[in-house]
C-alpha positions in Angstrom: -90.0 -91.7 -19.3 -87.2 -94.3 -19.1 -87.1 -93.8 -15.3 -90.8 -94.5 -15.0 -90.5 -97.7 -17.1 -87.6 -98.9 -14.8 -89.7 -98.2 -11.7 -92.7 -100.0 -13.2 -90.7 -103.1 -14.0 -89.2 -103.1 -10.5 -92.6 -102.7 -8.9 -94.0 -105.7 -11.0 -90.9 -107.7 -9.9 -91.5 -106.9 -6.2 -95.2 -107.5 -6.3 -94.7 -111.1 -5.4 -93.3 -110.1 -1.9 -96.9 -109.4 -0.8 -97.4 -107.7 2.7 -93.7 -107.6 3.5 -93.0 -105.4 0.5 -96.3 -103.7 0.4 -97.6 -101.2 -2.2 -95.2 -98.5 -3.5 -96.3 -94.8 -3.4 -95.2 -92.9 -6.5 -94.4 -89.3 -5.6 -96.0 -88.0 -8.8 -99.3 -89.5 -7.7 -99.2 -88.0 -4.2 -101.1 -84.8 -3.3 -99.2 -81.9 -1.8 -100.6 -82.8 1.7 -102.2 -86.0 2.7 -102.5 -88.3 5.7 -100.6 -91.5 5.4 -103.7 -93.3 6.7 -105.3 -92.5 3.3 -102.5 -94.2 1.4 -102.5 -97.9 0.3 -99.5 -100.0 1.3 -98.9 -98.3 4.7 -98.5 -100.7 7.6 -98.4 -100.3 11.4 -96.8 -102.4 14.1 -96.6 -101.8 17.9 -93.9 -102.4 20.6 -93.5 -101.5 24.2 -91.8 -98.3 25.1 -88.2 -98.6 26.5 -85.7 -96.0 27.5 -82.7 -97.9 26.2 -81.6 -97.2 22.6 -80.3 -100.7 22.3 -83.9 -102.0 22.5 -85.1 -99.8 19.6 -85.3 -102.7 17.1 -88.0 -102.6 14.3 -90.6 -105.3 14.6 -90.6 -108.3 12.3 -92.4 -107.8 9.0 -95.0 -110.3 10.1 -96.2 -108.0 12.9 -97.2 -105.2 10.6 -100.9 -104.7 9.8 -102.5 -102.2 7.3 -102.7 -98.9 9.1 -106.3 -98.4 8.1 -107.3 -101.3 10.3 -105.7 -99.7 13.4 -107.1 -96.9 15.6 -105.5 -93.5 15.6 -105.2 -93.7 19.4 -103.0 -96.5 20.6 -102.3 -97.8 24.1 -100.4 -96.0 26.9 -96.6 -96.2 26.5 -97.0 -97.9 23.2 -94.4 -97.2 20.5 -95.9 -97.3 16.9 -93.8 -98.2 13.8 -95.2 -97.0 10.5 -93.8 -98.7 7.3 -94.2 -97.6 3.7 -92.5 -97.7 0.3 -91.9 -94.6 -1.7 -90.6 -94.2 -5.2 -89.4 -91.0 -6.8 -90.6 -91.2 -10.4 -89.6 -87.6 -11.2 -86.6 -86.8 -13.4 -85.0 -84.7 -10.7 -84.1 -85.2 -7.0 -87.2 -84.6 -4.9 -87.8 -83.9 -1.2 -90.8 -85.2 0.7 -91.7 -84.3 4.3 -93.2 -86.2 7.2 -95.3 -84.0 9.6 -96.3 -85.2 13.1 -98.0 -82.4 15.0 -99.0 -84.4 18.1 -96.3 -86.6 19.5 -93.1 -85.5 21.4 -90.8 -87.8 19.4 -90.9 -89.1 15.8 -87.8 -90.8 14.3 -87.5 -91.6 10.6 -85.3 -94.5 9.2 -84.5 -95.7 5.7 -84.0 -99.5 5.4 -80.8 -100.6 3.8 -80.5 -103.4 1.2 -79.9 -105.9 4.0 -82.9 -104.6 6.1 -80.9 -102.5 8.6 -82.6 -99.2 9.7 -80.5 -96.1 8.8 -81.5 -92.9 10.7 -82.7 -90.1 8.5 -83.7 -87.5 11.1 -86.1 -86.9 14.0 -88.8 -84.4 15.0 -90.8 -83.5 18.1 -90.3 -81.0 21.0 -88.4 -83.6 23.1 -85.8 -84.1 20.3 -82.7 -82.0 20.1 -82.5 -79.6 17.1 -79.2 -81.3 16.2 -81.2 -84.4 15.3 -83.6 -82.5 13.1 -83.0 -81.8 9.5 -85.6 -79.0 9.3 -84.2 -76.4 11.7 -87.1 -74.0 12.0 -89.8 -76.6 12.7 -90.0 -79.1 15.5 -92.6 -81.3 13.7 -91.2 -82.0 10.2 -88.7 -84.5 8.9 -87.3 -84.1 5.4 -86.5 -87.1 3.1 -84.4 -86.3 0.1 -84.8 -88.9 -2.7 -82.7 -89.1 -5.9 -84.4 -89.3 -9.2 -85.6 -92.8 -9.8 -84.9 -93.9 -6.2 -87.3 -96.0 -4.2 -87.0 -96.6 -0.5 -88.6 -98.3 2.4 -89.2 -95.8 5.2 -89.9 -96.5 8.9 -91.4 -94.0 11.3 -91.0 -94.7 15.0 -93.6 -92.6 17.0 -93.0 -92.3 20.8 -95.6 -90.9 23.2 -95.2 -89.1 26.6 -94.5 -91.4 29.5 -97.8 -92.6 30.8 -99.7 -91.3 27.7 -101.2 -92.8 24.6 -99.8 -92.2 21.1 -101.8 -90.5 18.3 -100.9 -92.1 15.0 -101.8 -89.7 12.1 -98.6 -88.4 10.5 -98.9 -86.3 7.3 -96.9 -86.7 4.1 -96.1 -83.4 2.4 -94.5 -82.5 -0.9 -92.6 -79.2 -1.5 -95.6 -77.0 -2.0 -97.5 -78.5 1.0 -94.4 -78.1 3.1 -94.0 -74.4 2.2 -97.7 -73.9 2.9 -97.3 -75.5 6.3 -94.2 -73.5 7.2 -96.0 -70.3 6.2 -99.0 -71.2 8.3 -96.7 -72.1 11.2 -94.8 -68.8 10.9 -98.0 -66.8 10.8 -99.6 -68.7 13.7 -96.4 -68.4 15.9 -95.9 -64.8 14.9 -98.0 -63.5 17.8 -96.3 -65.8 20.3 -92.9 -64.7 19.0 -93.8 -61.0 19.3 -95.1 -61.5 22.8 -92.0 -63.5 23.9 -89.5 -61.1 22.3 -91.2 -58.0 23.7 -91.4 -59.7 27.1 -87.7 -60.5 27.0 -86.6 -57.0 26.1 -88.9 -55.2 28.5 -88.2 -57.4 31.5 -84.5 -57.5 30.8 -84.3 -53.7 30.8 -86.3 -53.5 34.0 -84.2 -56.1 35.6 -81.0 -54.2 34.7 -82.5 -51.0 36.1 -83.4 -52.8 39.4 -79.9 -54.2 39.6 -78.4 -50.8 39.1 -80.8 -49.5 41.9 -79.5 -52.2 44.2 -75.9 -51.3 43.5 -76.6 -47.7 44.3 -78.9 -48.2 47.3 -77.9 -51.6 48.7 -81.5 -52.4 49.5 -82.3 -56.1 49.2 -85.7 -55.4 47.7 -84.1 -54.3 44.4 -81.8 -57.3 44.4 -84.7 -59.8 44.9 -86.8 -58.1 42.3 -84.0 -57.9 39.8 -83.2 -61.6 40.3 -86.9 -62.4 40.0 -87.1 -60.6 36.7 -84.0 -62.3 35.3 -85.6 -65.7 36.1 -88.6 -64.6 34.1 -86.3 -63.6 31.2 -84.6 -67.1 31.3 -88.1 -68.7 31.3 -89.2 -66.6 28.3 -86.1 -67.4 26.3 -86.9 -71.1 26.7 -90.3 -70.5 25.0 -88.9 -68.3 22.2 -89.5 -71.1 19.7 -87.3 -72.3 16.7 -88.0 -69.0 14.8 -85.4 -67.2 17.0 -81.7 -67.9 17.7 -82.1 -68.3 21.4 -85.0 -70.7 20.8 -82.9 -72.8 18.5 -80.1 -72.9 21.2 -82.5 -74.2 23.8 -83.9 -76.8 21.5 -80.5 -78.3 21.3 -81.0 -79.4 24.9 -84.5 -80.9 25.0 -83.6 -83.2 27.9 -82.5 -80.2 30.0 -85.4 -78.1 28.8 -88.1 -79.4 31.0 -86.1 -79.7 34.2 -84.5 -76.2 33.9 -87.9 -74.8 32.7 -89.7 -75.8 35.9 -86.6 -75.3 38.2 -86.2 -71.7 37.1 -89.9 -71.1 37.8 -89.5 -72.4 41.4 -86.4 -70.2 41.9 -88.6 -67.3 40.7 -91.3 -68.2 43.2 -88.8 -68.1 46.0 -87.4 -64.7 44.9 -91.0 -63.5 44.5 -91.7 -64.4 48.2 -88.6 -62.5 49.4 -89.6 -59.5 47.2 -93.2 -59.5 48.5 -91.8 -59.7 52.1 -89.7 -56.6 51.6 -92.2 -54.6 49.5 -95.1 -55.0 51.9 -93.1 -54.9 55.2 -95.3 -57.9 56.3 -93.1 -58.5 59.4 -94.6 -55.4 60.9 -98.2 -55.8 59.7 -98.7 -59.6 59.8 -96.0 -61.8 61.3 -97.9 -65.0 60.2 -97.6 -64.1 56.5 -93.9 -63.1 57.2 -93.2 -66.6 58.6 -95.2 -68.3 55.8 -93.2 -66.5 53.1 -89.9 -67.3 54.8 -91.1 -70.9 55.1 -92.2 -71.3 51.5 -89.2 -69.7 49.9 -86.7 -72.5 50.9 -89.3 -75.1 49.9 -89.5 -73.6 46.4 -85.7 -73.7 46.2 -85.8 -77.4 47.2 -88.3 -78.1 44.5 -86.1 -76.2 42.1 -83.2 -78.5 43.0 -85.4 -81.6 42.6 -86.7 -80.5 39.2 -83.2 -79.7 38.0 -81.9 -83.1 39.2 -84.6 -85.0 37.3 -82.5 -84.9 34.2 -80.1 -87.3 35.9 -83.0 -89.7 36.9 -85.1 -91.9 34.7 -88.1 -89.5 34.5 -89.7 -88.4 31.3 -91.2 -85.1 30.4 -94.8 -86.3 31.0 -93.9 -87.2 34.6 -92.1 -83.8 35.1 -95.2 -82.0 33.7 -97.5 -83.9 36.0 -95.3 -83.2 39.1 -95.2 -79.5 38.3 -99.0 -79.4 37.8 -99.6 -81.1 41.1 -97.3 -78.7 42.9 -99.1 -75.7 41.3 -102.5 -77.0 42.4 -101.2 -77.2 46.0 -99.5 -73.9 46.2 -101.7 -71.6 44.2 -104.7 -71.8 46.6 -102.3 -71.2 49.5 -100.9 -68.1 47.8 -104.5 -66.9 47.1 -105.3 -67.3 50.8 -102.2 -65.2 51.7 -103.2 -62.5 49.3 -106.7 -62.3 50.7 -105.4 -62.3 54.2 -102.9 -59.6 53.3 -105.6 -57.4 52.0 -107.2 -57.4 55.5 -104.1 -57.3 57.6 -101.3 -55.5 55.7 -102.1 -51.8 56.0 -99.8 -50.2 53.4 -100.6 -48.1 50.3 -98.7 -50.3 47.9 -100.9 -53.3 48.8 -103.4 -52.3 46.1 -100.8 -52.5 43.4 -99.4 -55.7 44.7 -102.9 -57.3 44.9 -103.7 -56.4 41.3 -100.3 -57.7 40.1 -100.7 -61.0 42.0 -104.3 -61.4 40.7 -103.2 -60.9 37.1 -100.3 -63.3 37.6 -102.6 -66.0 39.2 -105.2 -65.6 36.4 -102.5 -65.9 33.8 -100.9 -68.9 35.6 -104.3 -70.6 36.0 -105.2 -70.1 32.3 -101.8 -71.4 31.2 -102.0 -74.4 33.5 -105.5 -75.3 32.1 -104.2 -74.9 28.5 -101.2 -77.1 29.2 -103.4 -79.7 30.9 -105.9 -79.7 28.0 -103.3 -79.2 25.3 -105.1 -76.3 23.7 -104.3 -72.8 22.4 -106.2 -69.5 22.6 -106.6 -68.4 18.9 -103.0 -69.6 18.3 -101.6 -68.0 21.4 -99.8 -70.7 23.5 -99.9 -71.3 27.2 -96.4 -69.9 27.7 -97.4 -66.6 26.0 -100.5 -66.3 28.2 -98.3 -66.9 31.3 -95.8 -64.3 30.0 -98.5 -61.7 29.5 -99.7 -62.4 33.1 -96.1 -61.9 34.3 -95.6 -58.8 32.3 -98.8 -57.2 33.7 -97.7 -58.2 37.1 -94.3 -56.7 36.6 -95.9 -53.4 35.5 -98.0 -53.4 38.7 -95.0 -54.2 40.8 -93.1 -51.4 39.1 -95.9 -49.0 40.0 -95.8 -50.4 43.6 -92.0 -49.8 43.8 -92.4 -46.3 42.3 -95.1 -45.5 44.8 -93.0 -47.0 47.6 -90.1 -44.7 46.5 -92.5 -41.7 46.4 -93.6 -42.5 50.0 -90.0 -42.9 51.0 -89.2 -39.5 49.5 -92.2 -37.9 51.2 -91.1 -39.5 54.5 -87.5 -38.2 54.0 -88.9 -34.8 53.3 -91.0 -34.9 56.4 -88.1 -36.1 58.4 -85.9 -33.3 57.0 -88.5 -30.7 58.0 -88.8 -32.3 61.4 -85.0 -32.1 61.6 -84.9 -28.4 60.8 -87.6 -27.7 63.3 -85.8 -29.8 65.8 -82.6 -27.8 65.2 -84.6 -24.6 65.9 -86.1 -26.0 69.1 -82.6 -27.3 70.1 -81.2 -23.8 69.8 -84.0 -22.4 72.0 -83.6 -25.2 74.4 -79.8 -24.6 74.5 -80.4 -21.0 75.6 -82.9 -22.1 78.2 -80.6 -24.9 79.3 -77.8 -22.6 80.1 -80.1 -20.9 82.6 -81.5 -24.0 84.0 -78.1 -25.5 84.4 -77.1 -23.2 87.2 -80.3 -24.0 89.0 -79.8 -27.8 88.4 -76.2 -27.6 89.7 -77.4 -25.9 92.9 -80.2 -28.5 93.3 -77.7 -31.3 92.7 -75.3 -29.9 95.2 -78.1 -29.7 97.8 -79.1 -33.3 96.9 -75.6 -34.5 97.4 -75.4 -32.8 100.8 -78.7 -34.3 101.8 -77.5 -37.7 100.5 -74.3 -37.4 102.6 -76.3 -36.6 105.6 -78.6 -39.6 105.0 -75.5 -41.8 104.7 -74.2 -40.5 108.0 -77.5 -41.1 109.7 -77.7 -44.6 108.1 -74.2 -45.4 109.4 -75.2 -44.2 112.9 -78.3 -46.3 112.8 -76.3 -49.4 111.7 -73.9 -48.8 114.6 -76.8 -48.5 117.0 -78.3 -51.7 115.6 -75.1 -53.6 116.1 -74.8 -52.2 119.7 -78.4 -53.2 120.5 -77.8 -56.7 119.1 -74.8 -57.1 121.4 -76.9 -55.9 124.3 -79.7 -58.4 123.4 -77.1 -61.2 123.4 -75.9 -60.2 126.8 -79.5 -60.0 128.1 -80.2 -63.5 126.6 -77.2 -64.9 128.4 -78.3 -63.4 131.6 -81.8 -64.8 131.3 -80.4 -68.3 130.6 -78.3 -67.9 133.7 -81.5 -67.1 135.6 -83.3 -70.0 134.0 -80.7 -72.7 135.0 -80.6 -72.1 138.8 -84.4 -72.0 138.8 -84.6 -75.5 137.3 -81.7 -76.8 139.5 -83.5 -75.6 142.6 -86.6 -77.5 141.8 -84.6 -80.7 140.9 -82.6 -80.6 144.2 -85.8 -80.3 146.1 -87.0 -83.6 144.5 -83.7 -85.4 145.5 -84.1 -84.0 149.0 -87.6 -85.4 149.1 -86.5 -88.9 148.2 -83.7 -89.0 150.8 -86.0 -87.8 153.6 -88.5 -90.4 152.6 -85.8 -93.1 152.9 -86.4 -94.1 149.3 -82.6 -94.7 148.7 -82.8 -96.7 145.5 -85.2 -94.3 143.9 -83.0 -91.4 145.1 -80.0 -93.1 143.5 -81.9 -93.6 140.2 -83.2 -90.1 140.4 -79.8 -88.8 141.1 -78.4 -90.6 138.0 -81.0 -89.1 135.7 -80.6 -85.7 137.4 -76.8 -85.8 136.8 -77.4 -86.6 133.1 -79.9 -83.8 132.8 -77.6 -81.5 134.6 -74.8 -82.2 132.2 -77.1 -81.5 129.3 -78.3 -78.3 130.8 -74.7 -77.1 131.5 -73.8 -77.9 127.8 -76.9 -76.3 126.3 -76.5 -73.1 128.4 -73.4 -72.3 126.3 -75.4 -72.5 123.0 -77.9 -70.2 121.4 -79.6 -73.0 119.5 -79.8 -76.7 119.8 -81.5 -79.4 117.7 -85.1 -80.3 118.5 -83.9 -83.8 119.1 -81.7 -82.6 121.9 -84.4 -80.4 123.3 -86.9 -83.4 123.4 -84.2 -85.7 125.0 -83.7 -83.2 127.9 -87.5 -82.8 128.2 -88.1 -86.5 128.3 -85.5 -87.0 131.1 -87.1 -84.1 133.0 -90.6 -85.6 132.7 -89.3 -89.0 133.9 -87.7 -87.3 137.0 -90.9 -85.4 137.8 -93.1 -88.5 137.2 -90.8 -90.5 139.6 -90.8 -87.7 142.2 -94.6 -87.6 142.3 -95.1 -91.4 142.3 -96.4 -91.4 138.8 -99.4 -89.4 139.9 -99.7 -88.0 136.3 -99.1 -89.5 132.9 -97.5 -87.8 129.9 -97.4 -88.3 126.2 -94.7 -86.9 123.8 -95.6 -87.1 120.0 -93.6 -85.9 117.0 -95.1 -86.2 113.6 -93.1 -88.2 111.0 -92.6 -85.2 108.6 -90.7 -83.2 111.4 -86.9 -83.7 111.1 -86.0 -83.3 114.7 -82.3 -83.9 114.0 -82.2 -80.9 111.7 -84.6 -78.4 113.2 -82.9 -76.0 115.7 -84.6 -74.2 118.6 -83.5 -72.1 121.6 -82.5 -74.4 124.5 -85.0 -75.3 127.2 -87.9 -73.8 125.1 -90.5 -76.4 126.0 -89.4 -77.4 129.6 -90.7 -74.3 131.4 -94.2 -74.9 129.9 -94.2 -78.6 130.8 -93.0 -77.7 134.4 -95.7 -75.1 134.7 -98.4 -77.6 133.5 -97.2 -80.1 136.1 -96.7 -77.9 139.1 -99.6 -75.4 138.6 -102.1 -77.5 136.6 -101.8 -81.2 137.3 -100.5 -81.5 140.9 -103.2 -79.3 142.5 -105.8 -81.4 140.8 -107.5 -83.8 143.3 -109.8 -85.8 141.2 -109.6 -87.7 137.9 -106.6 -88.7 135.8 -103.8 -86.2 135.3 -102.5 -86.1 131.7 -99.8 -84.0 130.0 -99.7 -84.0 126.2 -96.9 -82.6 124.1 -97.4 -82.7 120.4 -95.0 -81.4 117.6 -96.2 -80.9 114.0 -95.3 -79.0 110.8 -97.7 -76.2 109.6 -97.7 -73.8 106.7 -95.4 -71.2 108.1 -93.2 -73.4 110.2 -93.8 -75.7 113.2 -96.3 -75.9 116.0 -95.4 -77.1 119.6 -98.4 -77.8 121.7 -98.2 -78.4 125.5 -101.6 -79.3 127.0 -102.9 -80.5 130.3 -106.2 -81.4 131.9 -105.4 -79.7 135.2 -107.2 -77.1 137.2 -106.7 -74.3 134.6 -105.1 -70.9 134.8 -107.7 -69.1 136.9 -107.6 -71.5 139.9 -103.8 -71.8 139.5 -103.4 -68.0 139.6 -105.5 -67.8 142.8 -103.3 -70.5 144.4 -100.1 -68.6 143.4 -101.2 -65.5 145.3 -101.4 -67.7 148.4 -98.1 -69.5 147.8 -95.2 -68.5 145.6 -95.1 -67.1 142.1 -93.6 -69.2 139.2 -90.7 -67.4 137.4 -89.9 -70.1 134.8 -92.5 -69.0 132.2 -91.8 -65.3 132.8 -88.1 -65.9 132.1 -89.0 -68.0 129.0 -91.2 -65.2 127.6 -88.4 -62.6 128.0 -86.0 -65.0 126.2 -88.5 -65.4 123.4 -88.8 -61.6 123.1 -85.0 -61.2 122.8 -84.9 -64.1 120.3 -87.5 -62.5 118.1 -85.6 -59.2 118.0 -82.2 -60.8 117.1 -83.2 -63.6 114.8 -84.9 -64.0 111.4 -86.9 -66.9 112.9 -89.9 -65.9 115.1 -91.6 -67.5 118.1 -95.2 -66.8 119.1 -96.8 -68.1 122.2 -100.6 -68.5 122.6 -102.2 -69.8 125.9 -105.7 -71.2 125.5 -108.1 -72.1 128.5 -109.9 -75.3 127.8 -113.7 -75.1 128.5 -115.2 -76.1 131.8 -112.0 -75.6 133.6 -110.7 -78.6 131.8 -107.0 -77.5 131.7 -104.7 -75.3 129.7 -103.3 -75.6 126.1 -100.1 -73.7 125.2 -99.5 -73.3 121.4 -95.9 -72.3 120.4 -95.6 -71.3 116.7 -92.1 -71.5 115.5 -91.7 -69.7 112.1 -88.4 -70.6 110.5 
């Protein structure tokens, strides 16, 4: 009773402080569980959220307003400060508890005599368990008050980044706290059982797969074992404060979110590699194979990004949002690959895989919705739903691996039977082979003899070909020797004509050109080929000589198209001159009426080059009749024989075509030179 009188006197003395001191809540008058919004003398102030602890300064007393006048939902990124005065009017030390179920961080302070905030403890799932004074609950802060003690308490409530704060903490006494802990234990019991069962089952399966990899060295077991271990790590992070491993993770709340999502992305990458090996998609659908190989490194990059967020100024809300967006992008794509795989991947294990993936996607979709909406399913949290989906998927994949092993055993048994049968056939073939070998040896011997005979015949043919080539060269030299005297005879006749006609100057000019032409002919007669430029130069001099000799009674035109490289193209010497001579002597000179024209045109065609020698003379028929009365021309005949020899001894070919122009209008000779 003395304690209550002292407290009453102190309350009356402090009543004059008004709003700054506020009403004092006697613990004896408080119910076992109540919302602080229902208490008188509780005040609320708001400040902006800041990541720097140095800026966590309580607001001035003048900024506080009665909490009943403020909404439960405050603005985005708003930090709320709740201030109240408590007095322990019991005769013994008493503990009261502050419960905040909704916010990620709640920090409690006790004001000292000079108004400085002294930290009591913190709560919330973003707060390390080392800062909490109630180890098996993330939502409760305990305040121990001595008998007769009164204290001013501050609660700093911090929301998610980019989220609003919900201000409705509860004040519990011992009985209310025990009731809450019992309720929390019962509600989390299902999640704890699911998580622990998941951890043990998946760990055993992962170790079994690791042992299978060590024995078989097949990558599919390594990928699956690593994938299962990632799921085990993920499950331990959601074990909750009721377990030792859960308490250990809650000492690292800053790392929790980054590692939580990073380990999931690593699991996605290993999942892709496992699916690639299980379904042998490289053989059935190369597009899915490339897609899985493309996505796996991307998942690993996202895992590295998520793990590195702990070193960057990102808060848990931003990390949650990033992970949610990535899931919304990749889940439809994975669904498409599953649907496509059902149509393209023809393997018996595809059914088990499709069922497992479907269960996993359903569990992941439900869990994502529950995280986004912040709801539970009859007390079962999103992580437990996701774990159930993974566990069912793991069971389906275990069936798929077992069926794959069964198929492999059946395939090995079939191969073994084929091998035994093959050994029997090999024995039979070996016996038959010994008989066939003698026949084969005899046939091979006969083939070798025939081949030797063919080689000898081929060698004889090559020697004969070389002999014929030498003979053709000798014949070609002989024909050129015949061609040169023929041309010289005609040219000397022209000089003789000028001298007898007493045309001395013309004879001298003619003789100069003739001597130049003669030197060219003597030089060309030693060569098998000359350039077209040299051939045309000799032809031009010859035409000038003949035009002079016959008093310019005929005209000539020599045209070479611009795309013909006359300085590089090689032809047999005196190829065109006999045809020009034949056109002058047997086509133009006998003509008595009209102009006499000789046209020589050189162009490039598809297969090589085309040389055209045309005249408007009397034509071949009248010229042939006149030859029978006079003498026969040997120039063209010799040229044709030279062309035949050239075609037999050279890769290049020459084809001569003589065309009679209509109405006895002359002759056109086309010489096709295929290089």
